[in-house]
C-alpha positions as CSV (number, residue, x, y, z in Angstrom):
1,X,11.2,-51.1,13.6
2,X,11.4,-48.9,10.5
3,X,12.1,-45.2,10.4
4,X,9.2,-43.0,9.2
5,X,9.3,-39.8,7.1
6,X,6.9,-37.0,7.9
7,X,6.2,-33.9,5.8
8,X,8.2,-31.0,7.1
9,X,8.0,-27.2,6.8
10,X,9.3,-27.1,3.2
11,X,6.7,-29.6,1.9
12,X,3.9,-28.1,-0.2
13,X,1.3,-29.5,2.2
14,X,3.2,-28.2,5.3
15,X,4.2,-30.1,8.4
16,X,2.4,-33.4,8.8
17,X,1.5,-35.5,11.8
18,X,1.2,-38.8,9.9
19,X,4.1,-40.6,8.1
20,X,4.1,-40.4,4.3
21,X,6.9,-43.0,4.0
22,X,8.5,-45.9,5.9
23,X,12.1,-46.9,5.4
24,X,12.9,-50.6,5.1
25,X,16.2,-52.0,3.8
26,X,17.2,-48.7,2.1
27,X,13.9,-48.3,0.4
28,X,11.1,-45.8,1.1
29,X,7.5,-47.2,0.8
30,X,4.3,-45.1,1.0
31,X,2.8,-45.3,4.5
32,X,-0.7,-44.6,5.9
33,X,-0.3,-40.8,5.8
34,X,0.6,-40.7,2.1
35,X,-2.3,-39.5,-0.1
36,X,-2.1,-42.8,-2.1
37,X,-2.2,-44.9,1.1
38,X,0.2,-47.7,2.0
39,X,2.2,-49.1,-0.9
40,X,3.8,-52.4,-1.5
41,X,6.4,-51.1,-4.0
42,X,9.2,-48.7,-3.1
43,X,8.9,-45.1,-4.3
44,X,12.5,-44.2,-3.4
45,X,15.9,-45.9,-2.8
46,X,18.5,-44.5,-0.5
47,X,22.1,-44.6,-1.7
48,X,24.5,-42.9,0.8
49,X,22.9,-39.6,1.6
50,X,21.0,-39.4,-1.7
51,X,17.4,-40.5,-2.4
52,X,16.4,-41.6,-5.9
53,X,13.0,-42.5,-7.4
54,X,12.5,-46.3,-7.5
55,X,10.3,-48.5,-9.6
56,X,7.1,-47.9,-7.5
57,X,7.3,-44.1,-8.1
58,X,4.7,-42.8,-10.5
59,X,7.5,-41.3,-12.7
60,X,9.5,-44.6,-12.5
61,X,13.2,-45.1,-11.7
62,X,15.3,-42.0,-11.8
63,X,19.0,-41.6,-12.4
64,X,19.2,-38.2,-10.5
65,X,18.6,-37.8,-6.8
66,X,15.4,-36.1,-5.8
67,X,16.6,-35.6,-2.2
68,X,19.7,-35.3,-0.1
69,X,19.6,-36.4,3.5
70,X,21.0,-33.7,5.8
71,X,20.7,-33.8,9.6
72,X,17.7,-36.2,9.6
73,X,15.9,-34.2,6.9
74,X,15.3,-34.7,3.2
75,X,16.0,-31.6,1.2
76,X,15.2,-31.4,-2.6
77,X,18.2,-32.1,-4.8
78,X,18.9,-31.4,-8.5
79,X,16.8,-34.3,-9.8
80,X,13.6,-33.1,-8.0
81,X,11.0,-31.5,-10.3
82,X,11.2,-28.3,-8.3
83,X,15.0,-28.2,-8.4
84,X,17.4,-27.9,-5.5
85,X,15.9,-26.5,-2.3
86,X,17.1,-25.3,1.0
87,X,14.0,-26.2,3.1
88,X,13.3,-29.9,4.0
89,X,10.4,-31.6,2.6
90,X,10.6,-34.6,5.0
91,X,11.8,-35.2,8.6
92,X,13.1,-38.7,9.6
93,X,11.7,-39.9,12.9
């Protein structure tokens, strides 16, 4: 079974009850709760505790991390368009 990522209290849309992403083999794929629906291409890759845009992301592959994983949450990092943040955008469940 894959882990799911749900919008958390720092996300612009607020806390969500449906998963936006599914984690499989170190990649994050859009899930049924994502506004674009289920996706076959990964939007993000996980490397250690950092999350980078991957080839399926609308902005393409990124060299800077968009998120850092802290205590089961994804918090915006310096590569994120909104910059570093203190509140989590996604919760891993």
